[in-house]
DRENDO-1510 file (C-alpha; in Angstrom, 1 decimal, always signed):
<recs>
REC; n; res; u; v; w
REC; 1; MET; -6.3; +9.3; -29.2 .
REC; 2; PRO; -10.1; +10.0; -28.7 .
REC; 3; ARG; -10.9; +12.3; -25.8 .
REC; 4; GLY; -11.3; +10.6; -22.5 .
REC; 5; ARG; -9.5; +7.4; -23.5 .
REC; 6; LEU; -6.2; +6.1; -22.1 .
REC; 7; ARG; -5.1; +2.5; -22.1 .
REC; 8; LEU; -3.4; +1.8; -18.8 .
REC; 9; ALA; -3.1; -1.4; -16.9 .
REC; 10; VAL; -5.6; -1.1; -14.0 .
REC; 11; GLY; -4.8; -2.5; -10.6 .
REC; 12; THR; -2.5; -5.3; -9.7 .
REC; 13; HIS; -2.3; -9.0; -9.5 .
REC; 14; ARG; -1.7; -10.8; -6.2 .
REC; 15; ALA; +2.0; -10.6; -5.4 .
REC; 16; GLU; +3.7; -14.0; -5.5 .
REC; 17; SER; +6.1; -13.2; -2.7 .
REC; 18; ALA; +6.5; -13.3; +1.1 .
REC; 19; ALA; +4.6; -10.1; +1.3 .
REC; 20; ASP; +1.4; -12.0; +0.7 .
REC; 21; THR; +1.6; -13.6; +4.0 .
REC; 22; MET; +1.1; -10.2; +5.6 .
REC; 23; VAL; -2.3; -9.6; +4.0 .
REC; 24; PRO; -4.5; -11.6; +6.4 .
REC; 25; VAL; -2.8; -10.0; +9.4 .
REC; 26; LEU; -3.3; -6.4; +8.0 .
REC; 27; HIS; -6.8; -7.3; +6.9 .
REC; 28; ALA; -7.7; -8.4; +10.5 .
REC; 29; LEU; -6.1; -5.3; +12.0 .
REC; 30; ALA; -8.0; -3.0; +9.6 .
REC; 31; ARG; -11.3; -4.6; +10.6 .
REC; 32; ARG; -10.6; -3.9; +14.2 .
REC; 33; SER; -9.6; -0.3; +13.6 .
REC; 34; ALA; -12.1; +0.8; +11.0 .
REC; 35; VAL; -13.2; +4.4; +11.2 .
REC; 36; PRO; -15.9; +6.4; +9.3 .
REC; 37; ALA; -15.4; +6.1; +5.5 .
REC; 38; VAL; -13.4; +8.9; +3.8 .
REC; 39; VAL; -10.1; +8.9; +1.7 .
REC; 40; GLY; -8.2; +11.6; +0.0 .
REC; 41; LEU; -4.9; +12.3; -1.9 .
REC; 42; VAL; -2.8; +15.5; -2.0 .
REC; 43; LEU; +0.0; +16.6; -4.3 .
REC; 44; VAL; +1.4; +20.1; -3.6 .
REC; 45; ASP; +4.2; +22.1; -5.3 .
REC; 46; CYS; +7.1; +22.7; -2.9 .
REC; 47; GLY; +10.3; +24.0; -4.3 .
REC; 48; GLN; +11.6; +24.1; -0.7 .
REC; 49; SER; +11.0; +21.5; +1.9 .
REC; 50; ALA; +7.8; +22.1; +3.8 .
REC; 51; PRO; +7.2; +21.1; +7.4 .
REC; 52; ARG; +5.5; +17.7; +8.0 .
REC; 53; HIS; +2.5; +17.2; +10.3 .
REC; 54; THR; +4.1; +14.5; +12.4 .
REC; 55; THR; +1.2; +13.9; +14.8 .
REC; 56; PRO; -1.5; +11.8; +13.1 .
REC; 57; MET; -5.0; +13.3; +13.2 .
REC; 58; PRO; -7.8; +11.3; +14.7 .
REC; 59; ASP; -9.2; +10.6; +11.2 .
REC; 60; THR; -5.9; +9.4; +9.8 .
REC; 61; VAL; -5.9; +6.0; +8.1 .
REC; 62; LEU; -2.2; +5.7; +7.0 .
REC; 63; VAL; +0.9; +7.9; +7.1 .
REC; 64; GLU; +3.9; +6.8; +5.0 .
REC; 65; ASP; +6.9; +9.2; +5.1 .
REC; 66; PHE; +9.5; +6.5; +4.3 .
REC; 67; GLU; +11.6; +7.5; +7.3 .
REC; 68; ALA; +11.5; +3.9; +8.6 .
REC; 69; GLY; +13.8; +3.1; +5.6 .
REC; 70; ALA; +11.6; +0.1; +4.4 .
REC; 71; LEU; +8.4; -0.6; +2.5 .
REC; 72; ALA; +6.8; -2.8; +5.1 .
REC; 73; ALA; +3.5; -0.8; +5.1 .
REC; 74; TRP; +2.8; -2.1; +1.5 .
REC; 75; PRO; +1.7; -5.7; +1.5 .
REC; 76; ASP; +1.3; -5.9; -2.3 .
REC; 77; GLY; +3.6; -5.0; -5.1 .
REC; 78; VAL; +7.0; -4.3; -3.5 .
REC; 79; ASP; +9.8; -4.9; -6.1 .
REC; 80; PRO; +13.3; -4.0; -4.8 .
REC; 81; ALA; +14.5; -3.7; -8.4 .
REC; 82; ARG; +12.1; -0.8; -9.1 .
REC; 83; GLN; +11.3; +0.7; -5.7 .
REC; 84; ARG; +13.7; +1.6; -3.0 .
REC; 85; VAL; +13.9; +4.1; +0.0 .
REC; 86; VAL; +16.8; +6.5; -0.5 .
REC; 87; THR; +18.4; +8.5; +2.3 .
REC; 88; ASP; +19.3; +12.0; +1.1 .
REC; 89; PRO; +18.1; +15.0; +3.1 .
REC; 90; SER; +19.1; +17.3; +0.2 .
REC; 91; VAL; +16.5; +15.7; -2.0 .
REC; 92; ALA; +13.8; +14.5; +0.4 .
REC; 93; GLN; +10.7; +16.7; +0.6 .
REC; 94; SER; +11.3; +16.8; +4.3 .
REC; 95; GLY; +13.0; +14.5; +6.7 .
REC; 96; SER; +15.9; +12.5; +5.3 .
REC; 97; ARG; +14.2; +9.7; +3.2 .
REC; 98; TYR; +12.0; +9.3; +0.2 .
REC; 99; LEU; +10.8; +6.7; -2.3 .
REC; 100; GLU; +12.8; +6.4; -5.6 .
REC; 101; VAL; +10.9; +4.6; -8.4 .
REC; 102; THR; +12.8; +3.3; -11.4 .
REC; 103; TYR; +11.1; +2.9; -14.8 .
REC; 104; PRO; +13.4; +0.6; -16.7 .
REC; 105; ALA; +13.8; +1.3; -20.5 .
REC; 106; GLY; +10.7; +0.1; -22.2 .
REC; 107; GLY; +8.9; -0.6; -18.9 .
REC; 108; ASP; +7.2; +0.9; -15.9 .
REC; 109; GLY; +7.8; +1.3; -12.1 .
REC; 110; GLY; +5.3; -1.3; -10.8 .
REC; 111; TRP; +3.0; -0.5; -7.9 .
REC; 112; LEU; +2.6; -0.4; -4.1 .
REC; 113; THR; -0.8; -1.2; -2.6 .
REC; 114; ARG; -2.2; -0.9; +0.9 .
REC; 115; PHE; -5.6; -2.1; +2.0 .
REC; 116; PHE; -7.9; -0.7; +4.7 .
REC; 117; MET; -10.8; -3.1; +5.0 .
REC; 118; PRO; -13.7; -3.0; +5.2 .
REC; 119; GLY; -13.4; +0.5; +3.9 .
REC; 120; TYR; -14.8; +4.0; +3.9 .
REC; 121; ASP; -17.4; +6.1; +2.0 .
REC; 122; SER; -15.2; +9.1; +1.6 .
REC; 123; VAL; -11.4; +9.3; +1.5 .
REC; 124; ARG; -8.7; +11.9; +0.9 .
REC; 125; VAL; -5.0; +11.1; +0.0 .
REC; 126; SER; -2.2; +13.6; +0.2 .
REC; 127; TYR; +1.3; +13.0; -1.0 .
REC; 128; TYR; +4.3; +14.7; -2.7 .
REC; 129; VAL; +5.8; +13.8; -6.1 .
REC; 130; ARG; +8.8; +15.0; -8.0 .
REC; 131; PHE; +9.7; +14.4; -11.7 .
REC; 132; PRO; +13.4; +14.8; -12.6 .
REC; 133; ALA; +14.3; +17.4; -15.2 .
REC; 134; THR; +15.0; +14.5; -17.7 .
REC; 135; TRP; +11.5; +12.9; -17.3 .
REC; 136; GLN; +9.7; +11.9; -20.5 .
REC; 137; GLY; +6.2; +10.6; -21.1 .
REC; 138; GLY; +3.1; +9.9; -19.0 .
REC; 139; THR; +2.4; +7.7; -16.0 .
REC; 140; LYS; -0.3; +6.7; -13.6 .
REC; 141; LEU; +0.2; +8.4; -10.2 .
REC; 142; ILE; -2.3; +7.2; -7.6 .
REC; 143; ALA; -5.4; +5.1; -7.3 .
REC; 144; LEU; -8.2; +4.7; -4.8 .
REC; 145; TYR; -9.9; +1.3; -5.3 .
REC; 146; GLY; -13.3; +0.1; -4.3 .
REC; 147; SER; -13.4; -3.6; -3.7 .
REC; 148; ARG; -16.2; -5.7; -2.2 .
REC; 149; THR; -16.2; -5.6; +1.6 .
REC; 150; ASP; -15.8; -9.4; +1.5 .
REC; 151; ASP; -12.9; -9.5; -1.0 .
REC; 152; GLN; -10.2; -6.9; -0.9 .
REC; 153; TRP; -8.9; -8.1; -4.3 .
REC; 154; SER; -12.1; -7.7; -6.3 .
REC; 155; ALA; -11.1; -4.3; -7.7 .
REC; 156; LEU; -7.6; -5.3; -8.7 .
REC; 157; GLY; -6.4; -6.6; -12.1 .
REC; 158; LYS; -9.5; -5.2; -13.9 .
REC; 159; ALA; -8.0; -3.6; -16.9 .
REC; 160; GLY; -10.5; -3.4; -19.7 .
REC; 161; THR; -13.4; -4.6; -17.5 .
REC; 162; CYS; -16.7; -2.7; -17.3 .
REC; 163; PRO; -17.9; -2.4; -13.6 .
REC; 164; THR; -21.4; -3.6; -12.8 .
REC; 165; GLY; -22.0; -1.5; -9.6 .
REC; 166; THR; -21.5; -4.6; -7.3 .
REC; 167; ASP; -18.0; -5.9; -8.2 .
REC; 168; PHE; -15.6; -2.9; -8.2 .
REC; 169; PHE; -14.8; +0.7; -9.1 .
REC; 170; ALA; -11.5; +2.6; -9.5 .
REC; 171; ALA; -10.7; +6.3; -9.2 .
REC; 172; MET; -7.2; +7.4; -10.3 .
REC; 173; LEU; -5.0; +10.3; -11.2 .
REC; 174; VAL; -2.8; +10.0; -14.2 .
REC; 175; THR; -0.7; +12.2; -16.5 .
REC; 176; GLU; -1.5; +12.2; -20.2 .
REC; 177; GLN; +0.7; +10.9; -23.1 .
REC; 178; THR; +1.5; +14.5; -24.4 .
REC; 179; GLY; +4.0; +16.7; -22.5 .
REC; 180; ASN; +7.0; +16.1; -20.2 .
REC; 181; PRO; +5.6; +15.8; -17.7 .
REC; 182; ARG; +2.1; +15.7; -19.1 .
REC; 183; PRO; -1.2; +17.1; -18.0 .
REC; 184; MET; -3.0; +15.5; -15.1 .
REC; 185; ARG; -6.4; +13.9; -15.5 .
REC; 186; PHE; -8.9; +11.7; -13.7 .
REC; 187; TYR; -8.9; +8.1; -14.9 .
REC; 188; THR; -12.0; +6.4; -13.7 .
REC; 189; TYR; -13.9; +3.1; -13.9 .
REC; 190; TYR; -17.6; +3.3; -13.0 .
REC; 191; PRO; -20.8; +1.5; -14.0 .
REC; 192; ALA; -22.1; +4.1; -16.4 .
REC; 193; MET; -18.8; +4.6; -18.3 .
REC; 194; ALA; -18.7; +4.5; -22.1 .
REC; 195; ARG; -18.0; +1.2; -23.6 .
REC; 196; GLU; -15.7; +0.4; -26.5 .
REC; 197; PRO; -17.2; -0.5; -29.9 .
REC; 198; ASP; -17.4; -4.2; -28.9 .
REC; 199; GLY; -19.8; -3.3; -26.2 .
REC; 200; VAL; -18.0; -5.3; -23.5 .
REC; 201; THR; -14.6; -3.6; -23.0 .
REC; 202; CYS; -14.0; -0.5; -20.9 .
REC; 203; TRP; -10.9; +1.7; -20.4 .
REC; 204; GLY; -10.7; +4.4; -17.7 .
REC; 205; ARG; -12.3; +7.7; -18.6 .
REC; 206; TYR; -11.0; +11.2; -18.1 .
REC; 207; GLY; -14.6; +12.4; -17.7 .
REC; 208; ASP; -18.1; +12.3; -19.2 .
REC; 209; GLY; -18.5; +15.9; -20.2 .
REC; 210; SER; -19.6; +17.1; -16.8 .
REC; 211; GLU; -16.1; +17.2; -15.3 .
REC; 212; THR; -14.2; +20.5; -14.9 .
REC; 213; TYR; -10.4; +20.9; -15.4 .
REC; 214; VAL; -8.7; +24.2; -14.5 .
REC; 215; PRO; -5.3; +24.7; -16.3 .
REC; 216; PRO; -2.4; +24.5; -15.8 .
REC; 217; LEU; -2.5; +20.8; -15.2 .
REC; 218; THR; +1.1; +20.0; -15.8 .
REC; 219; LEU; +3.7; +19.3; -13.0 .
REC; 220; SER; +6.9; +21.2; -13.4 .
REC; 221; PRO; +10.0; +19.0; -13.3 .
REC; 222; GLY; +12.8; +19.3; -10.7 .
REC; 223; VAL; +10.5; +20.4; -7.8 .
REC; 224; TRP; +8.2; +18.7; -5.3 .
REC; 225; HIS; +4.5; +19.0; -6.0 .
REC; 226; HIS; +1.8; +18.4; -3.4 .
REC; 227; ILE; -1.2; +16.4; -4.7 .
REC; 228; GLU; -4.5; +16.0; -3.0 .
REC; 229; PHE; -7.1; +13.6; -4.2 .
REC; 230; SER; -10.6; +13.3; -2.6 .
REC; 231; VAL; -13.3; +10.8; -3.5 .
REC; 232; LYS; -16.8; +10.7; -2.0 .
REC; 233; LEU; -18.9; +7.7; -2.9 .
REC; 234; ASN; -22.5; +8.0; -3.9 .
REC; 235; THR; -25.5; +7.1; -1.8 .
REC; 236; PRO; -26.7; +3.7; -3.2 .
REC; 237; GLY; -29.4; +4.4; -5.7 .
REC; 238; ARG; -28.3; +8.1; -6.3 .
REC; 239; SER; -25.8; +9.8; -8.6 .
REC; 240; ASP; -24.3; +12.0; -5.9 .
REC; 241; GLY; -20.7; +10.8; -5.9 .
REC; 242; SER; -17.8; +13.1; -6.6 .
REC; 243; GLN; -14.0; +13.4; -6.9 .
REC; 244; THR; -11.7; +16.3; -6.8 .
REC; 245; PHE; -8.0; +16.9; -7.0 .
REC; 246; TRP; -5.7; +19.8; -6.0 .
REC; 247; VAL; -2.2; +20.6; -7.2 .
REC; 248; ASP; -0.1; +22.7; -4.9 .
REC; 249; GLY; -3.1; +23.7; -2.9 .
REC; 250; VAL; -5.1; +24.9; -6.0 .
REC; 251; GLN; -8.2; +22.9; -7.1 .
REC; 252; ARG; -7.5; +21.7; -10.6 .
REC; 253; GLY; -10.1; +19.0; -11.3 .
REC; 254; THR; -13.7; +18.2; -10.2 .
REC; 255; TRP; -16.2; +15.6; -11.4 .
REC; 256; SER; -19.6; +15.4; -9.7 .
REC; 257; GLY; -22.8; +13.4; -10.3 .
REC; 258; LEU; -21.1; +10.1; -10.3 .
REC; 259; GLN; -22.5; +6.7; -9.3 .
REC; 260; PHE; -19.6; +4.4; -8.3 .
REC; 261; ARG; -21.8; +1.7; -6.8 .
REC; 262; SER; -25.4; +0.3; -6.6 .
REC; 263; GLY; -25.1; -0.9; -3.0 .
REC; 264; GLY; -23.2; -0.7; +0.2 .
REC; 265; MET; -21.0; -3.8; -0.5 .
REC; 266; LEU; -18.5; -1.5; -2.4 .
REC; 267; ARG; -16.4; +0.9; -0.3 .
REC; 268; LEU; -13.1; +2.7; -0.7 .
REC; 269; ASN; -10.7; +0.2; +0.8 .
REC; 270; GLY; -7.4; +0.3; -1.1 .
REC; 271; VAL; -4.8; +3.0; -2.0 .
REC; 272; GLN; -2.2; +2.3; -4.6 .
REC; 273; LEU; +0.9; +4.2; -5.6 .
REC; 274; SER; +0.8; +3.2; -9.3 .
REC; 275; PHE; +3.7; +3.7; -11.7 .
REC; 276; ASN; +2.3; +2.1; -14.8 .
REC; 277; ARG; +2.6; +3.8; -18.2 .
REC; 278; ALA; +0.0; +4.1; -21.0 .
REC; 279; THR; +2.5; +2.7; -23.5 .
REC; 280; SER; +5.3; +0.2; -23.6 .
REC; 281; GLY; +7.6; +2.9; -22.0 .
REC; 282; GLU; +10.3; +5.3; -22.9 .
REC; 283; SER; +13.6; +4.2; -24.5 .
REC; 284; ALA; +15.7; +5.2; -21.5 .
REC; 285; THR; +15.5; +4.4; -17.8 .
REC; 286; GLN; +13.8; +7.0; -15.8 .
REC; 287; LYS; +13.2; +7.9; -12.1 .
REC; 288; LEU; +10.3; +9.3; -10.1 .
REC; 289; PHE; +10.3; +10.4; -6.5 .
REC; 290; VAL; +7.5; +10.2; -3.9 .
REC; 291; ASP; +7.3; +11.4; -0.3 .
REC; 292; HIS; +5.0; +11.9; +2.7 .
REC; 293; LEU; +1.8; +10.1; +1.9 .
REC; 294; VAL; -1.2; +10.6; +4.2 .
REC; 295; VAL; -4.6; +8.8; +3.8 .
REC; 296; ALA; -7.4; +10.3; +6.0 .
REC; 297; THR; -11.1; +10.6; +6.3 .
REC; 298; ALA; -10.8; +14.4; +6.0 .
REC; 299; ARG; -8.6; +16.7; +4.0 .
REC; 300; PRO; -5.2; +16.8; +5.6 .
REC; 301; GLY; -4.6; +20.1; +7.2 .
REC; 302; SER; -8.2; +21.1; +7.3 .
</recs>
């Protein structure tokens, strides 16, 4: 596969379920409680359970530790056949519960999306992920979406679409198709991204040549890893946006000089736990575990 190309289904489609009825309520609440724009994601290696920060910081947007035993915090994508909260203190990163995601043979694990309209200009996400020893193949991990402030869905369901600077952008972390688990990479949709030979199709990019990756980029199976992902939007009219990720507290990827948008109508306003594969899936059913996700306007713990 050519460098920087990975075909993954981007985003989601509106869920045809009762969860949809929650969206207007959450949308309204998000508008009332909007705080300065910043989002980030963290993945850290923890062979042993690490203590949780149970008191939300003033800049916290979302905390999901799954201890409530349900997925009510996610208005889009919940599929009980593929995602369930498991109670088992011996496996949980800390506490007693965690999210178990099932990838059926030949398929993927779906997605869970949470919106925070109208959004932020900078965001960090932190969470823990664990691949079982039997894991095979690659997967998407997490996405930060930039929809229009007047349409929370404008960034979703955009696989193969080239952004214009006014409609959407997407910043994601994925694992490649080689290795078990496979190396982590950025996977980004932005206006200046390279087009496919037809001139109108775009697939997410690992970089543009200016990005920096610091090996090792693989996640060891059988242990919890702590992942952080930080995205800072550009000032409209400038190429001063950036994204960075850390694995187990060590910076492993950075990409600066980005232009995600041409105006202020696009902001970071959606986080998605994404479990889509780059291919049709492995031949056997597989599991992936997730725990303790925090979305904030500053790096958790800083």
